[in-house]
N, C-alpha and C positions, 0 to 999 in steps of 0.2 A: 555639459555632461553627455558622454556618448550613450548610445542605446544599450550597449553591453554593460557599461558601468551602472546605468540606471537599473537594469534588470538585476544585476548582481547585488546592489546595495538595497534595493527596495523589495525584491522578491526572494532572493536566496539567503542573504545575510541574516534576516530576522529568525529564520528557521535554525541556522547554525549557532546562533546565540543561545537558544534554548538547549541545544545539544551540548554546547560547551558548559552550560550551567550544570547539567547532569554529570559531565566529566569531572568538573571541579568538586562538586558535591561528594562524589564517590571517593575522591582522593582524600577528602577530609574526614569522611564518616564511614567508609567501607560498607557501602550498602549491599544488600543481598539481592542479586539478580533473580533469584528464585522467588522471592517475595514480590518483586515488581512484576515478574511474569504472571504470577497468580492474580494480581490486581488487574492486569491488562486482560487476561483471558476470561476471568470469571466475573468481573464487575464492569470495567470501562467499555470493553468491546461490545458486550451484549447490549448495554444501554445505548451506545452509539448506533449500532445497527438497527435497533428497534425504533428509536426516535426518528432517524432519517428515513426509514422505510415507511413508518406510519404517517409522516408528514409529506412524503413525496407525491407529486402530481405526475401520473404516468400517461404518456401518449405514444403514438406509433413510432416517432423518432427515437424515443427512449427504448422502445422494444427492439429497434434495429441496433441500438447501442449494446443492449444485452446480448443479442446474437453475435455482435462483433466480439464481445468479451469471450464468448464460448469458442469462437473460431480461433481467436488469438491464443487462448490457452492450449488448444489442441495442437496448433502449429509449434508452439514453444515446447510442448511436452514431447512431440515427435523429434524435434531438434535435440532436446536433452538426451533422449534415448539413443539417438544416432551417435552423438558425441561420447556418451558413456560407453558404448560398445567399442568405439574406436580407441578410447583411452583405457579400456579394460578395467573400469571401476568395479569394485565389489558392490553388493546390494546396498549397503549403508551409504557409501559415497555416491552411488548412482542416484539414489533418491534424494540425498541432501543437495546434490548438484541440480537436480530437476526443480526442487523447491526454490533454489536460489535464482533461477532464471524465469520461472513461470509466475511467481508471486511478487508483485511490486508493491512499493510502499505508499499506496494510494491513501490509506487511512491516516497516515502520519504526516509525511511530507506533502503528498499530493493534494489533500484537502486544503492545507495551509497555503500552499503555493497557488492553487486556483483562486482562492479567496483574495490573496494579495494581488495577483496578476489582473484580475477583472474588476478590481476596485481602485485602480491607480493608473497613472499615465494617460494614454490615449483612450482608455476605457472609462475614464471619469469625465462626465459631461455635465457642466454646470453644477458640480458638487453631487451629482447623482451617479448611481451605478446601474445603468439600464441593462447591461449584459450579464450582471452577476447572477441573477436568478436562473437564467438559462444554463449558465456554466455549472452552477451548483446542482441543478436538476440532473445534468448529465453525469457529473462525478458521483452523485448519490447512487445512481444505477451501477456504476463501476464499483463503488464501495460495497454495495449490497452483494454483488457477484463475488467480489474479492473476499468478503467475510465468509460467505457460504463455502466457496471453493477452498479457501485457506484452512478453514476450521473443519473441513471434511477430508478433501483430497490431501491437503498439506499434512494433516495428522496421520492419514493413512500411509502416505509415502514415507514419512519420517519413522512411523512406528513399525513398518514392515521389517526393518533391519533388526530390531530388538524385541519385537512383540509378535505373537501369533496373530493370524487374521482376526480371530474372534476378539482377542484383547484389543487390537487396533480399533475395531468397530465399537467396542465398549468405551474406549477412551474418547472417541468422537462423540458418542451420545452422552457423555458426562459433561460436555461443554454447554453452558447456558445459551450461547448464540444459536445453537441448533433449534432451540425451542422459542427463543424470542423472535426470530425471523418469521416463522409461520404464524406466531401469535399476532404480530403486527399485521400480516395479511388478513387474518381472520377478523380482527377488529375493524380494519378498513372495509372489508367485504360486508360486514354486518352493520356498518355505519355507527359503530359505538364510539362516542366521543369521551375520551378520558382526559382531555386537555384541561378540564375544569376540576379534576379530582386532585386529591392530595398527593397522588403518585407522580403527576406530571412534573412538578418542580424538581423532585428528586431525580427523575430520569434525565431531565435537562442538565442538572448540575453534573451528573456523571458523564453524560454525553459531551458536555463542554470540556470536561477534564481529560478526555481520552488523548487528544492530540498532544497536549503539554506533557502528560504522563509518558506517552510513547516516545516523544523526543528526548525527554529526560532519561528514559530507560536506555535509549540508544547511546546517550552520553556515558551512562554507567557502563554499558557493554564496551564502549570504546576504551575507557580507562582500565578495564579488566582484560583487554585483549592484547596479546603479543603479536604484532604484525610480522609475519614471516615473508620477507620480500622475495624469497626464493620459491614460494609456493605458486607454481604456474597455474594450478587449477583455480585458485582464487582469482588470478588475473583473467583467466579465460571466462570465468563466470561474470566478472565485472564487465568485460568487453561485450559479452553477449547481452547482458542486461541493459547497458547504457548506450551501446552503439548499434548492435544488430536489432535489438528490441524496437527502438524508434523507427528504424528502416522498415521493419515488418509492419509496424503500425501505420506508417505513411501509405504503404501499398494497400493495406486493407481499408484504410480511410477512403482512398480513391475508389476502390472496388465497391464499397458500400454507398458511395456518393455523398458523404458528409461534407459540409461546407461551413465557412464562417466560424461562429462561436463553438458549435458542436465539434467541428473538426479540430480546432485549436485545443479544446478541452481534452478530447480523446488523446491527441498526440502528446500533450504535456503529461497527462495522467499515466500514459504507458512509457514515459521516458524517465520516471523517477526510479530511485535505487531499489534494491532488494528489500522486501518487507521485513520490518523488525521482528514481526511475529514468527518468521521462519527460524530465527535464532531462539526465540522463546519456546517454540515447539520442539526444537532440537534439545533444549534443556529438559522439557517435559518428557520427551521420549528417549533421552540419553543416546542420541545418534549424531555423530560427527559435529559436536558442539563447536570445536575449534574452527573447522572449515565454514560452518554456517555463520558464526559470529564474524569471522574475518570477511566473508562475502558481503555481509550487511555493512560492516564498517568501511571496507574498501570501496564499495559502490556508492556509499553515502559521501565519502570524501571526494571522490572524483566527480560526483554528480554536481558539485558546486560549479564546476566548469561546463560540463555537458548540458546541464539544464539551462544555463544562461544562453547557450547557443541554440538549444531546441526552442525556447520561448521566442527567440528572435526569428528563427526559421518558420515557426508556426504562424507568426504574424505575416510573414512574407508570402508563403505559398497558400495560405488559407485566409485571405483578407475578408474583413467584414463587408 
């Protein structure tokens, strides 16, 4: 079995099986994407962010990863603004386009992919996964940043086209994730152990359900989306997200001096498709839902091929 085939079958295919289940499920039962959006935004995402932050071990390398995330977002935001001006997008489309390229699907596909990659193949030694903990620690930082930025800036960008500034801010502060994240920091800082309380099993059940629910939601969105092959803006968004994005990531990884597992994890995490929640936010804010959903769907479909290549390249240029 070739390296590419191994990566495709063992790292990529399991994720797309769950997406396909969501697609088939919706064809038979006509599920409400609005209901699924509420479940993701108000239950699964807050629990996921809280548990991962509360249990994360932070060190200097992870602080550098956090700074990387900030720099990467700024660069992509500037790139989106430049392209929007060139393309003469209106306010709604400009902000939808920005969301589609600066927010990646780390929490849905990224986490599953990193777990699969670093617990199989050459990373599996004598039945053990010695690299998995380091990889998960890195992606948790990326996830935390992604959750914070997507649930603040993402909502603000999407809401600016259809909401006033004050209403956009109110919408942001109506999201549970905004409060669960600082709560996790507070409990860690005060060294309050809640893992032995009755709340912890419930939080873990919800946290463990986020990835599956998000991938199923993507399948539901896919079945409800009419792909317009003549929409050049969708293809432009997909190209920047899947091709330009990883190139920018490689350059920044070199600049920050990341190597080995950290470098591989960062590159793979920033090569995943557009975040599902950008489409969910578009639903919530009623802004360019068609473009947002198609960007998610298009980038997800093409990522089956690009991610296979990125994983291969990550191993080659950032060896352990």
